[in-house]
C-alpha positions as CSV (number, residue, x, y, z in Angstrom):
1,M,-38.0,44.8,-31.3
2,F,-35.4,47.2,-33.8
3,K,-35.5,50.9,-33.3
4,A,-34.3,52.6,-36.7
5,A,-33.3,55.7,-37.2
6,L,-35.9,58.6,-38.9
7,A,-34.9,61.4,-40.8
8,G,-37.6,63.8,-41.4
9,L,-41.3,63.4,-40.5
10,C,-41.7,60.9,-37.4
11,L,-45.5,59.8,-36.7
12,V,-46.8,58.3,-33.9
13,A,-49.9,56.3,-33.4
14,G,-51.5,57.3,-30.5
15,G,-51.9,55.8,-26.9
16,A,-50.2,54.6,-24.4
17,G,-48.1,51.9,-25.6
18,A,-48.9,51.9,-28.8
19,A,-46.7,51.0,-32.1
20,E,-44.3,54.2,-33.3
21,F,-44.0,55.2,-37.0
22,G,-40.9,53.1,-38.1
23,D,-40.6,50.3,-35.1
24,V,-39.1,47.6,-36.9
25,S,-39.4,43.7,-35.8
26,V,-38.2,40.2,-37.8
27,L,-41.1,38.5,-39.0
28,S,-39.7,35.9,-40.9
29,Q,-36.6,34.1,-41.8
30,V,-36.2,33.2,-45.4
31,P,-34.6,29.6,-45.6
32,V,-31.8,28.3,-46.8
33,P,-30.4,27.3,-49.8
34,N,-31.6,29.9,-51.4
35,G,-32.1,32.9,-49.6
36,F,-31.9,36.3,-51.6
37,P,-35.6,37.2,-51.0
38,E,-36.9,39.5,-53.7
39,G,-40.8,39.4,-54.1
40,I,-43.2,39.9,-51.5
41,V,-47.5,39.4,-52.0
42,V,-50.1,38.9,-49.1
43,K,-53.2,37.5,-49.7
44,G,-55.6,36.4,-46.6
45,N,-53.9,35.1,-44.0
46,R,-50.3,34.5,-45.8
47,F,-48.0,35.8,-47.5
48,Y,-45.6,34.8,-50.2
49,V,-41.6,35.2,-51.2
50,G,-40.1,34.7,-54.3
51,G,-36.4,34.2,-54.6
52,P,-32.9,33.3,-54.9
53,A,-33.2,36.6,-56.9
54,T,-29.0,36.5,-57.2
55,F,-26.5,35.7,-59.5
56,G,-24.3,32.6,-59.6
57,T,-26.8,29.7,-59.4
58,S,-25.8,27.8,-62.7
59,L,-23.8,25.3,-60.2
60,N,-25.7,24.9,-57.5
61,N,-28.6,22.0,-58.6
62,K,-31.4,24.2,-56.8
63,P,-34.3,25.0,-58.1
64,S,-35.9,28.3,-57.4
65,R,-38.3,28.5,-54.8
66,V,-41.6,30.3,-53.7
67,F,-42.1,30.5,-50.0
68,E,-45.6,30.8,-48.2
69,F,-45.8,31.9,-44.5
70,D,-49.0,32.5,-42.0
71,L,-49.3,36.0,-42.0
72,G,-49.7,36.3,-38.0
73,S,-47.0,34.7,-36.8
74,G,-44.6,34.1,-39.6
75,E,-43.8,30.7,-39.4
76,L,-43.5,28.9,-43.0
77,T,-46.4,26.7,-44.1
78,R,-45.4,25.6,-47.4
79,T,-42.5,25.5,-50.3
80,F,-42.9,25.2,-54.1
81,L,-40.1,24.4,-55.8
82,T,-39.9,26.0,-59.8
83,Q,-40.6,23.3,-62.3
84,G,-39.1,23.5,-65.9
85,E,-35.8,25.3,-64.7
86,K,-32.6,24.2,-66.0
87,V,-30.9,24.2,-62.5
88,F,-27.3,22.8,-63.6
89,G,-25.2,24.5,-66.1
90,S,-28.0,27.6,-66.2
91,E,-28.4,30.9,-64.3
92,H,-32.0,30.3,-62.5
93,A,-33.9,32.6,-60.6
94,N,-37.4,33.7,-59.1
95,S,-37.6,37.7,-58.9
96,C,-41.2,39.1,-58.1
97,L,-44.7,37.9,-57.6
98,A,-48.3,39.3,-58.6
99,F,-51.8,38.0,-58.4
100,D,-54.7,38.0,-60.4
101,G,-58.6,38.1,-59.8
102,A,-59.0,34.3,-59.0
103,G,-56.4,34.2,-56.4
104,R,-53.7,32.3,-58.9
105,L,-50.0,33.8,-58.2
106,Y,-47.5,34.8,-60.9
107,V,-43.8,34.6,-60.7
108,L,-41.2,35.7,-62.7
109,N,-38.3,33.9,-63.7
110,N,-35.4,34.7,-65.6
111,Q,-34.8,31.4,-67.4
112,I,-38.6,30.4,-68.3
113,G,-40.5,33.6,-67.9
114,T,-43.4,33.9,-66.1
115,W,-45.5,30.9,-64.3
116,R,-48.7,30.5,-62.8
117,L,-49.6,29.0,-59.5
118,D,-52.9,27.8,-58.4
119,L,-52.5,27.4,-54.4
120,Q,-55.6,25.4,-54.1
121,T,-54.5,22.6,-56.3
122,E,-50.4,23.4,-56.2
123,V,-50.5,22.8,-59.9
124,Q,-47.4,25.3,-61.9
125,T,-48.0,26.0,-65.7
126,G,-46.1,28.7,-68.0
127,Y,-47.7,32.2,-68.4
128,S,-45.4,33.7,-71.0
129,E,-42.4,32.9,-73.0
130,P,-39.0,33.7,-72.0
131,F,-38.1,37.1,-71.7
132,P,-35.8,37.9,-75.2
133,N,-32.0,38.7,-74.9
134,L,-32.2,41.6,-77.3
135,P,-28.9,42.9,-79.1
136,T,-27.7,46.2,-78.0
137,C,-28.5,49.1,-80.0
138,A,-25.1,50.3,-79.7
139,L,-23.8,47.6,-82.0
140,G,-25.7,49.7,-85.2
141,L,-27.1,46.5,-86.5
142,G,-30.0,47.6,-87.1
143,K,-32.3,44.8,-85.7
144,K,-35.3,45.9,-83.9
145,P,-36.2,45.0,-81.4
146,C,-32.8,46.3,-79.6
147,S,-31.6,47.1,-75.9
148,P,-30.9,51.0,-75.5
149,T,-27.7,49.8,-73.5
150,P,-24.0,50.4,-74.1
151,L,-23.3,46.9,-73.4
152,N,-25.0,43.8,-74.5
153,L,-26.6,42.3,-71.3
154,P,-28.9,39.2,-70.9
155,S,-32.5,39.5,-69.9
156,L,-33.2,39.7,-66.1
157,P,-37.0,40.3,-65.3
158,N,-37.5,42.2,-62.0
159,D,-40.8,43.5,-61.2
160,I,-44.4,42.7,-62.4
161,V,-47.9,44.5,-62.0
162,F,-51.0,43.8,-63.9
163,D,-53.4,46.7,-65.2
164,D,-57.3,46.5,-65.0
165,E,-57.6,44.8,-68.5
166,G,-55.1,41.9,-67.9
167,N,-52.0,43.1,-69.3
168,A,-48.9,42.5,-67.3
169,Y,-46.0,44.9,-67.1
170,V,-42.5,43.7,-66.4
171,S,-39.2,45.5,-65.7
172,D,-36.1,44.0,-67.4
173,S,-33.3,45.4,-65.4
174,M,-30.3,44.9,-67.6
175,Q,-32.1,45.6,-70.8
176,A,-33.5,49.3,-70.1
177,T,-36.7,47.9,-71.5
178,I,-40.4,47.3,-69.9
179,W,-42.0,43.9,-71.0
180,R,-45.7,43.9,-71.8
181,I,-47.9,40.4,-71.6
182,P,-50.9,40.6,-73.4
183,P,-53.7,39.0,-71.3
184,G,-53.8,35.2,-71.1
185,G,-50.1,35.3,-71.7
186,G,-47.7,34.4,-74.7
187,A,-44.9,36.4,-76.1
188,P,-43.7,39.4,-73.9
189,E,-44.0,42.6,-76.1
190,V,-41.7,45.8,-75.8
191,W,-43.7,48.3,-74.3
192,F,-41.3,51.3,-73.3
193,Q,-37.4,51.5,-73.7
194,D,-35.0,54.2,-72.8
195,S,-31.3,54.9,-72.2
196,R,-32.2,56.5,-69.1
197,F,-33.0,53.1,-67.5
198,A,-29.3,51.7,-68.5
199,S,-27.2,51.0,-65.8
200,P,-24.0,49.3,-65.4
201,Y,-25.4,46.9,-63.1
202,I,-29.3,47.2,-61.8
203,G,-31.3,49.7,-63.5
204,V,-35.1,49.4,-64.1
205,N,-36.3,47.9,-61.3
206,G,-39.9,48.5,-59.6
207,L,-43.1,48.7,-60.9
208,R,-46.7,50.1,-59.5
209,L,-49.7,51.5,-61.0
210,S,-50.4,55.2,-59.8
211,P,-53.3,54.8,-57.2
212,D,-55.6,56.4,-60.0
213,R,-54.2,53.6,-62.6
214,T,-53.4,56.5,-65.0
215,K,-50.0,56.2,-64.5
216,V,-47.1,53.6,-64.1
217,F,-44.2,54.5,-61.5
218,I,-41.1,52.8,-62.7
219,G,-37.9,52.7,-60.1
220,V,-34.1,52.9,-61.6
221,T,-31.8,51.5,-58.9
222,V,-28.6,52.8,-60.2
223,D,-28.3,54.6,-63.4
224,L,-25.3,55.4,-65.8
225,L,-24.5,58.7,-63.7
226,G,-24.7,56.7,-60.2
227,R,-28.2,58.3,-59.7
228,G,-31.5,56.4,-58.4
229,S,-34.9,57.7,-59.5
230,I,-38.4,57.4,-59.7
231,Y,-40.1,57.8,-63.1
232,T,-43.4,58.3,-63.9
233,L,-45.5,57.2,-67.4
234,P,-48.8,57.7,-68.5
235,L,-50.4,54.0,-68.8
236,V,-51.5,53.9,-72.5
237,A,-51.0,51.7,-75.1
238,Q,-47.6,53.4,-76.7
239,P,-46.0,55.9,-74.3
240,Q,-43.2,58.5,-76.2
241,K,-39.8,59.4,-74.5
242,E,-41.1,62.6,-73.8
243,D,-43.7,61.0,-71.8
244,L,-41.1,59.9,-68.9
245,Q,-41.5,62.4,-66.1
246,V,-38.9,62.3,-62.8
247,F,-40.8,62.0,-59.9
248,H,-38.2,62.0,-57.4
249,R,-33.8,61.5,-57.7
250,Y,-32.0,59.7,-55.4
251,L,-28.3,61.2,-55.0
252,A,-27.5,58.1,-52.5
253,G,-29.8,54.9,-51.9
254,G,-30.7,52.8,-55.1
255,P,-34.7,52.7,-55.2
256,D,-35.9,48.7,-55.5
257,G,-39.4,47.6,-55.1
258,F,-42.2,50.1,-53.6
259,A,-45.8,50.4,-53.1
260,F,-48.9,52.9,-52.3
261,G,-50.3,53.3,-49.3
262,K,-53.9,54.4,-48.6
263,S,-52.6,57.5,-48.0
264,G,-51.1,58.1,-51.3
265,K,-48.1,57.7,-50.0
266,L,-45.2,56.0,-51.6
267,Y,-42.8,53.8,-49.4
268,V,-39.8,52.7,-51.3
269,T,-37.1,50.8,-50.5
270,L,-33.5,51.7,-50.8
271,A,-31.2,48.6,-51.4
272,L,-27.8,50.0,-51.5
273,P,-25.7,49.2,-48.6
274,G,-24.9,52.0,-46.5
275,S,-27.9,53.7,-47.2
276,S,-30.5,50.8,-46.9
277,G,-33.4,51.7,-45.6
278,I,-37.0,52.8,-46.7
279,S,-38.2,56.1,-48.5
280,V,-41.6,57.7,-47.9
281,L,-42.6,59.6,-50.6
282,E,-45.7,62.2,-51.0
283,P,-48.0,62.5,-53.5
284,D,-46.1,65.5,-54.8
285,G,-42.7,63.5,-55.1
286,T,-41.3,65.3,-51.9
287,E,-39.7,62.9,-49.5
288,S,-41.4,63.3,-46.0
289,A,-39.3,60.5,-43.8
290,R,-36.2,58.3,-44.0
291,L,-35.9,55.2,-42.4
292,K,-32.7,54.1,-41.9
293,N,-30.2,52.0,-39.8
294,P,-28.8,53.6,-36.5
295,L,-25.4,54.9,-37.3
296,L,-23.1,52.0,-35.8
297,S,-25.7,49.0,-37.4
298,P,-24.9,49.3,-41.1
299,F,-26.8,46.2,-41.6
300,R,-29.7,45.9,-39.0
301,P,-32.2,46.4,-39.6
302,Y,-32.3,46.9,-43.1
303,D,-30.0,45.0,-44.9
304,S,-30.3,45.6,-48.6
305,P,-34.7,45.3,-48.4
306,A,-36.3,44.9,-52.2
307,N,-39.7,44.7,-52.0
308,V,-42.7,45.7,-49.5
309,A,-46.4,44.8,-49.5
310,F,-48.7,45.5,-46.9
311,D,-49.9,43.5,-44.2
312,G,-53.6,45.2,-43.6
313,Q,-52.7,46.3,-39.7
314,G,-50.9,49.2,-40.5
315,N,-47.4,47.3,-41.4
316,L,-45.0,47.3,-44.5
317,L,-43.6,43.6,-44.7
318,V,-40.3,44.1,-46.3
319,T,-38.2,41.6,-47.7
320,N,-34.4,41.8,-47.0
321,H,-32.2,40.9,-50.2
322,A,-28.7,40.8,-48.2
323,F,-27.0,40.6,-51.5
324,A,-23.7,41.9,-49.7
325,T,-24.1,39.6,-46.7
326,G,-26.1,37.0,-46.8
327,I,-23.6,34.1,-48.5
328,L,-21.7,34.9,-44.7
329,L,-24.4,36.0,-42.7
330,P,-27.3,33.9,-44.1
331,G,-29.7,34.9,-41.1
332,Q,-29.8,38.1,-42.8
333,F,-32.5,36.9,-45.5
334,Q,-35.3,38.0,-43.5
335,V,-39.0,39.6,-43.8
336,L,-39.0,42.7,-41.7
337,K,-42.3,44.2,-40.6
338,V,-42.5,48.1,-40.0
339,F,-45.1,49.9,-38.3
340,V,-45.7,52.9,-40.6
341,D,-49.7,53.3,-39.8
342,D,-51.0,52.6,-43.7
343,T,-52.7,50.2,-45.4
344,E,-52.5,49.1,-49.1
345,S,-53.7,51.3,-52.1
346,P,-55.2,48.0,-53.7
347,L,-53.4,46.8,-56.5
348,A,-54.8,45.7,-60.2
349,Q,-56.0,41.8,-59.9
350,P,-57.9,41.4,-63.1
351,L,-59.6,38.1,-64.4
352,V,-57.3,36.5,-67.0
353,P,-57.6,33.7,-69.2
């Protein structure tokens, strides 16, 4: 078991031999080819990981995948190949995942949009249309909608979360946009855009609803000033720019995905090499703990972690995306188990058509 460094508050589970806050072990290896795991969700005694979330897939001739693992042992139980992708000559990638109330799995794909998987029958169906490539507003062409970014960049759907009415919200990391997919799927609609989401690389990223379902929490990995941020917006039909509020600012770290615990704390993955780890934010936005690598171990246990899910036993499951090391060290594509003595604040899982 790894012992990661802990900055800030240290919590210890009581009892001799009990797990300590921040204890880390490797639960699963994410198979290659593919690797570069991104999204992770838990359902019953299984968990699911999407990937590869990376660039440079246009010549690999391999479909994107979703992996199913046993929650107890970490063993790989099934692999689902994404259907309908053009795998040679076009970039293709799966990113994040979500469940609906019927137990169907939704998968973001940068080429084909959102697809849905029935885990019982293993039948895949399309759910949303592909996410549009918007022209940059900087060109001044007058086309609407456009992307409030300085450069004309392609769509990159990253994270997905449902509300109780069945709307799905999707972050678009290169177009400074949050899309909304109506209940039952179809064409994505622009829900919110802001130049504060723009980035030289990965901008708007993680999405979650607040535990009381009144706000959307939004992560920006790196903005045009080099900062990382967690923002909030009210969960309304048409939020305004003045509604965007800073919840927490990172001068270094690069927030990626995150999840709320039953405690009300927000567990945020920090993905940038050199500052990889887990940031624990209190309900008032202050950071109470930082789980990070030991001084002489820059890539272990945390290697650009991307997303988190709770296992129901007090642990976070964390995907090690390993974007800077994985090509040379594919063993870094892992799912970590991190003890935080907390459980999930339930996600909205509506019944959708």
